[in-house]
N, C-alpha and C positions, 0 to 999 in steps of 0.2 A: 469436260467441266460442266457442272450444272450451276445455273444461277436461279434462284428462287425470288419472286416478287409476290408480296401478298398485301391485299387491301380487304378491310372489313367494312361492308356497307349494309345497312338495314338488316342485320342479323345473319348475313351471308359472308362467308369467307371466299374471296376470289384468289385463287393461287395460280400465278402464271409461271410456267417453266421455260427456261432458255437453255440451249446446249444439248447435252447428251444425258440420258437416264440409262445407266447400265450399272454393272457390278461395281465399278469404281466410284460411282456417284450416288449409290443407293443410300449410303449413311447420311449424306446431305439431305436427301429427300425425307428420311425417316426423322432426322433431328429437327429440320426446319419446317417440315409440314406435318407429318404424322403425330409427332409428340406435342406440337402446339395445339393440334385439334383435339387429341385426347385430353390433355391437361387443361384445356380452357372449356372443354365441353361444348365446342361448336357442333352444331348439328347440320347446318347446310354449307356445302362446299361446292364451289365451281372450280374445276381443274381445267385450265387453259393449256394445251399442249401444241397450240399452233406454231410456236417458235422453237419447238424441239427439233433438232437435227436428225436424231434416232433414238429409238427405245429398244433395248434388249428384252429377251424373254423374262429376265429377272425384273426389269422395270415394269413390265406389263403385270407380273405377278403382284408387285408392290402396290401398283394402282388398284388392282382388283382387291387386294387385302384391305386397303383403305375404304374401298366401297363397302365391303363387308362390315367393317367397324362402324361406319355411319349408319348402316341399316340396323345393326344391333343397339345403337344409340337412339333408335326412332328418328333418325335424321334422313337426309337425302344427299346423294352424290350426282353431280352433274358433270359432263365432260364435253368440252368444246375444243375443235381444232384437230380432229382425227385425221390429218393429212398423212399420218404414218399408217401404213397397212395394218399393222398389228393392233392398233387402237380403234380402228373404224367401227368395229362391232360395239364398242363401248360408248360412242358418241351419242348423246341424247339431247344436245342443244345445237341450234344453228348459229347462235351468237351468244355471248356472255349475258346480255341484258334480257333475253328471253326468260332467264330464270326468275325475274320478277312477276312473270305472267304465271309461273308454275308454284310458287311458294308464297304462302300467306303466313305472315309471322305476327 
C-alpha cells in the first residue's frame, strides 16, 4: 500500500510517500503525484521517501521519469530520505527545508 501526502508552500510541492512503491502501487503514484504535477504545471517538487518501506525497480524508474518531466518543464526535482539503497544516488537534499536555500521563486 502507498499513502501520499502533499503540501504546497511558497511555490514548491512537497510530496511525502509512506508504505511501498512497487508495481502494485505505481498507479497511485502516477495519479496522485505525477498527474497533479503535470496538470497544474508545478515546477518545483520535493519528494520525501524517508517513510517508504521499500521501492522496486519499477518505482525507481517512475521517480526518475518524474525527474525528467520536471527538467523538461524547466523545473527542479529534489529528493530527500534515501534510506533505501536504490534511491541513494538520487538524493540531493539533506532535509526538506534545505530546498528553500536552493530555489528562488
